[in-house]
C-alpha positions as CSV (number, residue, x, y, z in Angstrom):
1,M,124.4,80.9,76.9
2,S,121.8,83.2,77.5
3,L,121.7,87.1,75.5
4,F,119.6,89.6,77.1
5,V,119.1,93.1,76.7
6,E,118.5,95.0,80.3
7,K,117.3,98.2,80.3
8,Y,117.4,100.9,83.0
9,G,115.6,103.8,83.9
10,G,116.3,106.8,85.4
11,T,115.9,105.9,89.0
12,S,117.9,103.2,88.3
13,V,120.9,105.6,88.1
14,G,120.0,108.0,89.3
15,S,122.8,108.6,91.2
16,I,126.8,107.3,91.6
17,E,126.0,104.7,94.0
18,R,122.5,103.9,92.2
19,I,124.8,103.1,89.7
20,N,127.6,100.6,91.1
21,V,124.5,99.0,91.9
22,V,124.3,98.3,88.7
23,A,127.4,97.7,87.9
24,D,127.4,94.6,90.3
25,H,124.1,93.6,88.8
26,I,125.7,93.4,85.5
27,A,128.4,91.9,86.7
28,D,127.1,89.0,88.4
29,S,125.1,88.0,85.2
30,H,128.6,88.6,83.4
31,A,129.5,86.4,85.6
32,D,127.1,83.8,84.6
33,G,128.2,83.6,81.8
34,N,125.1,85.5,79.2
35,R,125.7,88.2,76.9
36,L,124.6,91.2,78.0
37,V,123.8,94.4,75.7
38,I,122.8,97.2,78.4
39,V,120.6,100.2,77.4
40,V,120.1,103.6,79.7
41,S,118.3,106.2,80.5
42,A,119.8,109.8,82.0
43,M,120.1,109.9,85.7
44,S,117.0,111.0,87.0
45,G,116.3,114.6,87.4
46,E,118.7,115.4,84.1
47,T,116.4,115.2,81.7
48,N,114.1,117.7,83.6
49,R,117.3,120.1,84.2
50,L,118.2,120.3,79.8
51,V,114.6,121.1,79.1
52,A,114.9,124.1,81.5
53,L,118.8,125.3,80.7
54,A,117.1,125.8,76.8
55,D,113.5,127.2,78.2
56,E,115.8,129.5,79.8
57,I,118.0,130.7,77.0
58,N,114.8,130.8,74.4
59,P,111.3,128.8,74.6
60,A,110.7,128.9,71.0
61,R,113.8,126.5,70.2
62,S,114.2,124.1,67.0
63,Q,113.2,120.1,68.1
64,R,116.8,119.7,66.2
65,E,118.4,121.9,69.1
66,S,116.3,120.4,71.8
67,D,117.0,117.4,70.6
68,V,121.2,117.6,70.5
69,L,120.8,118.6,74.0
70,L,118.6,116.5,75.5
71,S,120.3,113.0,73.7
72,T,123.5,114.4,76.3
73,G,122.0,113.2,79.5
74,E,122.4,109.3,78.1
75,Q,125.6,109.9,77.2
76,V,127.1,110.3,80.4
77,T,124.9,107.9,82.2
78,I,126.8,105.2,79.0
79,A,129.9,106.3,80.4
80,L,129.6,106.5,84.0
81,L,128.1,103.0,83.4
82,S,131.0,101.7,81.3
83,M,134.0,103.6,84.2
84,A,132.0,101.3,86.5
85,L,132.1,98.0,85.2
86,H,135.7,98.6,83.7
87,K,136.9,99.2,87.6
88,R,135.3,95.5,88.2
89,G,137.7,93.9,85.8
90,I,134.8,93.8,83.3
91,G,135.3,94.3,79.4
92,A,132.4,97.2,78.5
93,K,132.1,99.0,75.6
94,S,129.7,102.4,75.3
95,Y,127.7,103.9,72.0
96,T,125.5,106.6,71.3
97,G,122.4,105.8,69.2
98,T,123.7,107.6,66.7
99,Q,126.7,105.0,66.3
100,V,125.6,101.8,67.0
101,R,123.6,103.2,64.2
102,I,119.7,103.5,65.4
103,V,117.9,104.5,62.2
104,T,115.0,106.7,63.0
105,D,112.2,108.8,60.2
106,S,113.2,113.0,60.8
107,V,110.3,113.5,63.3
108,H,112.2,115.1,65.8
109,G,110.8,114.6,69.4
110,K,108.7,111.1,68.9
111,A,110.8,109.8,65.6
112,R,110.5,106.1,65.8
113,I,113.2,103.6,64.5
114,L,113.4,102.1,61.5
115,S,115.8,99.8,60.8
116,I,119.6,99.2,63.6
117,D,122.5,98.0,62.4
118,S,123.4,95.4,64.9
119,T,126.8,94.9,63.9
120,R,129.4,96.1,65.7
121,I,127.3,95.0,69.3
122,K,127.4,92.0,68.1
123,A,131.5,92.7,66.8
124,D,131.5,92.9,70.8
125,L,130.1,90.6,72.1
126,H,132.4,88.1,70.6
127,E,134.5,89.8,72.2
128,N,132.9,88.8,75.6
129,N,132.0,93.1,75.6
130,V,129.5,94.6,78.0
131,V,127.8,96.6,75.2
132,V,126.3,99.7,77.1
133,V,123.9,102.0,74.7
134,A,122.3,105.0,74.9
135,G,118.5,105.0,75.2
136,F,116.2,107.1,73.8
137,Q,118.0,108.2,70.8
138,G,118.9,107.3,66.9
139,V,119.9,109.7,64.0
140,D,118.9,109.9,60.9
141,E,119.1,109.6,57.4
142,H,119.9,113.4,57.3
143,G,122.9,112.5,60.2
144,N,120.4,114.9,63.1
145,I,120.1,112.8,66.4
146,T,116.8,112.4,66.7
147,T,115.0,111.6,70.7
148,L,111.9,109.2,71.2
149,G,109.8,110.7,73.6
150,R,109.2,110.2,77.4
151,G,110.3,106.8,77.9
152,G,111.8,106.5,74.9
153,S,115.1,103.8,76.2
154,D,112.1,100.9,76.3
155,T,110.9,101.5,73.1
156,T,115.8,101.3,72.6
157,A,115.5,97.8,74.2
158,V,113.0,96.1,73.0
159,A,114.1,97.7,69.3
160,L,117.8,95.7,69.7
161,A,116.4,92.6,71.9
162,A,114.6,92.2,68.1
163,A,117.4,93.1,66.2
164,L,119.5,91.0,68.2
165,E,117.6,88.2,68.4
166,A,117.9,88.5,72.5
167,D,116.7,85.4,74.7
168,E,114.6,88.0,76.2
169,C,114.1,91.6,77.4
170,K,114.6,92.7,80.9
171,I,112.8,96.3,81.8
172,F,114.8,97.2,85.3
173,T,112.9,100.8,86.7
174,D,111.5,101.3,90.1
175,V,108.5,99.5,90.5
176,D,108.7,95.4,90.9
177,G,106.1,94.4,87.9
178,V,102.8,96.0,86.6
179,Y,100.3,96.6,88.9
180,S,96.3,95.4,88.7
181,A,96.1,99.2,89.2
182,D,99.1,102.0,90.0
183,P,99.1,101.4,94.3
184,R,99.3,105.4,94.6
185,I,95.8,105.7,94.2
186,V,94.9,101.9,95.2
187,P,97.1,100.9,98.4
188,D,95.5,97.5,97.6
189,A,96.6,96.9,94.2
190,R,98.4,93.4,92.8
191,R,100.9,93.0,91.0
192,L,101.0,90.2,88.3
193,D,102.2,87.4,87.6
194,R,102.1,87.8,84.2
195,I,100.2,89.8,81.5
196,T,99.3,88.9,77.3
197,V,101.1,91.5,75.3
198,E,97.1,92.5,73.8
199,E,96.9,94.0,77.3
200,M,99.4,95.6,78.7
201,L,100.0,97.2,74.9
202,E,96.1,98.7,75.9
203,L,97.1,99.5,79.6
204,A,100.7,101.1,78.2
205,S,98.4,102.7,75.7
206,Q,96.1,104.1,78.3
207,G,97.9,105.7,80.1
208,A,99.8,103.4,82.8
209,K,103.4,104.3,82.8
210,V,105.1,100.6,83.6
211,L,105.8,100.6,80.1
212,Q,105.7,103.1,76.4
213,T,103.4,102.1,74.4
214,R,106.2,101.4,71.3
215,S,108.0,99.3,73.4
216,V,105.2,97.2,73.2
217,E,104.2,97.7,70.0
218,F,107.8,96.2,69.5
219,A,107.7,93.1,71.5
220,G,104.2,92.6,69.2
221,K,105.1,92.6,66.2
222,Y,109.4,90.4,67.2
223,R,107.9,88.5,69.7
224,V,110.3,90.0,72.1
225,P,109.9,87.8,75.3
226,L,109.5,90.9,77.9
227,R,109.2,91.2,82.0
228,V,109.3,94.1,83.9
229,L,111.2,94.6,87.0
230,S,112.9,95.7,89.3
231,S,116.3,97.1,90.7
232,F,115.2,98.2,94.1
233,K,114.4,94.5,94.9
234,E,114.1,90.9,93.7
235,G,111.6,89.5,92.5
236,P,110.4,87.8,89.5
237,G,108.7,90.6,87.8
238,T,106.6,91.1,85.2
239,L,106.5,88.7,82.4
240,I,104.7,89.6,79.1
241,T,103.4,87.2,77.0
242,Y,102.2,86.1,73.7
243,E,99.9,83.4,75.6
244,E,96.3,83.4,75.9
245,V,94.3,81.4,78.4
246,T,90.9,80.6,77.9
247,M,89.3,82.3,81.5
248,E,86.2,80.5,83.2
249,Q,85.5,83.8,84.9
250,P,84.8,87.1,83.2
251,L,88.5,89.1,84.0
252,I,90.4,92.0,84.0
253,S,93.9,92.3,84.0
254,G,94.8,96.1,84.6
255,I,92.6,99.2,85.4
256,A,94.3,102.3,83.3
257,H,95.0,105.8,84.3
258,N,95.6,109.0,82.5
259,A,95.4,112.4,83.6
260,D,97.1,113.9,80.8
261,E,93.8,114.4,78.2
262,A,92.5,116.9,76.8
263,K,88.8,117.3,75.0
264,L,87.9,119.0,71.5
265,T,84.3,119.0,70.3
266,I,83.5,121.6,66.5
267,R,80.1,122.2,66.6
268,G,77.3,122.9,63.9
269,V,79.4,121.0,61.2
270,P,77.8,120.9,58.5
271,D,77.3,117.0,57.6
272,T,78.7,116.4,54.3
273,P,80.5,113.5,52.8
274,G,84.5,113.6,54.2
275,I,84.1,116.2,56.7
276,A,86.2,113.9,59.0
277,Y,89.3,113.9,57.1
278,R,88.5,117.9,56.7
279,I,88.3,118.4,61.0
280,L,91.5,116.1,61.4
281,G,93.9,115.7,58.5
282,P,95.2,119.3,59.3
283,I,95.4,117.5,63.1
284,A,98.0,114.4,61.8
285,D,99.6,116.8,60.2
286,A,100.8,118.7,62.8
287,H,101.8,115.2,64.8
288,I,99.2,115.4,67.1
289,N,97.5,112.1,67.7
290,V,94.2,111.5,68.4
291,D,92.5,109.1,70.9
292,M,89.1,108.6,71.3
293,I,85.9,109.8,68.4
294,V,82.5,111.2,69.1
295,Q,80.3,111.7,66.6
296,N,76.8,112.9,66.6
297,V,74.1,114.5,64.0
298,S,71.5,115.9,64.7
299,E,68.1,117.1,62.8
300,D,69.7,119.9,60.5
301,N,72.5,117.9,58.9
302,T,74.5,119.4,61.5
303,T,77.5,117.1,63.1
304,D,78.9,118.6,66.6
305,F,82.4,115.7,65.9
306,T,84.4,115.6,69.7
307,F,87.7,114.0,70.3
308,T,90.8,114.0,72.7
309,V,94.1,114.6,72.5
310,H,97.2,115.3,74.7
311,R,96.6,118.4,77.1
312,N,99.9,118.6,76.1
313,D,98.8,119.9,71.7
314,F,95.2,121.3,73.3
315,E,96.0,124.6,72.1
316,N,97.4,123.9,69.2
317,A,95.3,121.3,67.9
318,K,92.3,124.4,68.9
319,A,93.9,126.4,67.5
320,K,94.0,124.6,63.7
321,L,90.5,123.1,65.2
322,E,89.4,126.9,64.9
323,I,90.9,127.7,62.1
324,I,89.2,124.7,60.0
325,A,85.4,125.9,61.9
326,A,86.2,128.8,59.4
327,E,86.3,127.4,56.6
328,T,84.1,124.9,56.9
329,G,80.6,127.5,58.6
330,A,80.9,125.2,61.9
331,S,78.9,126.8,64.1
332,D,81.7,127.2,67.2
333,V,84.8,125.0,68.7
334,I,84.5,124.3,72.7
335,G,87.5,123.0,74.4
336,D,88.3,121.1,78.1
337,N,91.3,120.1,79.3
338,A,90.8,118.7,83.3
339,I,89.5,115.7,81.7
340,A,91.0,111.8,83.0
341,K,90.4,108.9,81.1
342,I,90.1,105.5,82.1
343,S,90.2,102.3,80.6
344,V,89.8,99.0,82.4
345,V,91.4,95.7,80.3
346,G,91.7,91.8,79.8
347,V,91.5,89.6,77.9
348,G,88.7,88.2,79.2
349,M,85.7,90.9,77.8
350,K,86.3,88.0,74.3
351,S,84.1,85.6,75.9
352,H,81.7,86.9,78.5
353,A,79.7,89.3,78.9
354,G,79.3,92.2,81.5
355,I,81.9,93.9,82.0
356,A,80.9,97.8,81.0
357,S,78.0,97.0,82.8
358,T,79.4,96.2,86.2
359,M,81.9,99.7,84.9
360,F,78.7,101.8,84.6
361,K,77.2,100.6,87.8
362,A,80.1,101.0,89.9
363,L,80.8,104.8,88.5
364,S,76.7,105.4,89.2
365,D,76.8,104.5,92.8
366,E,79.8,107.1,93.7
367,S,77.4,109.6,91.1
368,I,80.3,109.8,88.5
369,N,79.1,111.4,84.8
370,I,80.4,109.6,82.1
371,Q,81.2,111.9,79.3
372,M,82.7,109.9,76.7
373,I,83.0,106.1,75.5
374,S,85.2,103.9,73.4
375,T,84.9,99.9,73.5
376,S,87.4,97.0,72.1
377,E,87.5,93.7,72.7
378,I,89.5,93.8,75.8
379,K,89.4,97.3,76.1
380,V,86.9,99.7,77.3
381,S,87.9,103.4,78.3
382,I,85.5,106.4,79.3
383,V,85.9,110.4,80.1
384,V,84.9,111.2,83.7
385,D,86.2,115.0,84.8
386,D,89.4,114.8,86.4
387,K,88.6,115.9,89.8
388,Y,86.8,112.2,89.5
389,M,89.9,110.5,88.7
390,E,90.8,108.3,91.4
391,L,87.5,107.6,93.2
392,A,87.0,105.8,90.1
393,V,90.2,104.1,89.5
394,R,89.2,102.7,93.2
395,A,85.2,102.1,92.4
396,L,87.0,100.3,89.5
397,H,89.2,97.8,91.5
398,K,86.3,97.0,94.0
399,A,84.0,96.8,91.7
400,F,86.2,94.2,89.8
401,S,86.6,91.8,92.5
402,F,91.0,93.3,92.7
403,D,90.3,93.7,96.7
404,N,88.7,90.4,97.7
405,L,92.2,88.4,96.4
406,S,94.3,87.8,99.6
407,T,97.7,87.1,98.2
408,N,99.4,87.6,94.8
409,E,99.5,83.9,94.2
410,E,95.5,83.5,93.9
411,L,95.8,86.4,91.3
412,S,98.1,85.1,89.4
413,T,96.6,81.4,89.4
414,I,93.8,83.2,87.7
415,T,95.8,85.7,85.2
416,Q,97.8,82.0,84.0
């Protein structure tokens, strides 16, 4: 008897018709003898509707009240799905994040899971019930409702799978797996049969929208078998695995892009010990995540310090940077919120040279200027003007020979 945690995103439960389709799928799996914990998101568009209502009431609302409001979207879905299962003669119980004690820290809007009390869920599974849990939410030690940020239902599902030691965590969404690039930009992008956790973590963190980054972190940390599938059509999806296979040729598993980036530079900062902390400390205290960092030292012992943030954090970060500039005697602060980051990712980089040069030549041939570069063992990321983003993604996809693969099976033989 297998234990599966299955997560269904907003489009998968976006209407009563879709909820009934999901209920049928769950009923078939339950009839096969599987034990099931189902995690659901709010119905498609519901979170945006709630945000719009809140904006109409008070754009400067507290994050605590926003979490109370936004958590209700998932509560609707768990009740409706449980009702649909009852109609099919299946015992089902719905729970909010608070009821199953998904304990988080107190950072409203982007809380992190600290622990899960699985006692209640295990008791229901023992009674052969399907357990339906609201994703995206939890409760802090003070009893306040918290939310995990956009895509947080993925993290809920993987965390539950880890706590329950599930046989597999299945993420059902509106795509049928992980692709070599965004199919909306590269029509002949290929579905990967498998990808390593390491590669998936890089792709997710660099802008691939299939999985939330923290869910992949959980999967890697607790070794949760993870599979991405479509709730709209049958198929094997993409298995996210721990295995790395020696490659016989350079391999890029995927190309990710992120159009939600912004760049900030504080110029003419005195080049003294601790200056990086004086710049980034207040940014971190404001819970603003910094991504790429470049520091250039000039001959007059001053430095230009450049970093990227999420575009939503641009104005807040810029205001804090201007205060820092005044305190440190920097010359000025400049910013650009019309940039995009593009990353090529693959374990083949560990053992093969030439990935970066191939990347840079492809961009040069298209006359695309690179503003920033960042590398890791299995990733090269660049920042370009956002108007060149789609052209850059297509050029890189072609440069790394994805277009030369005539079938998905050929690609899978390389990745396995």
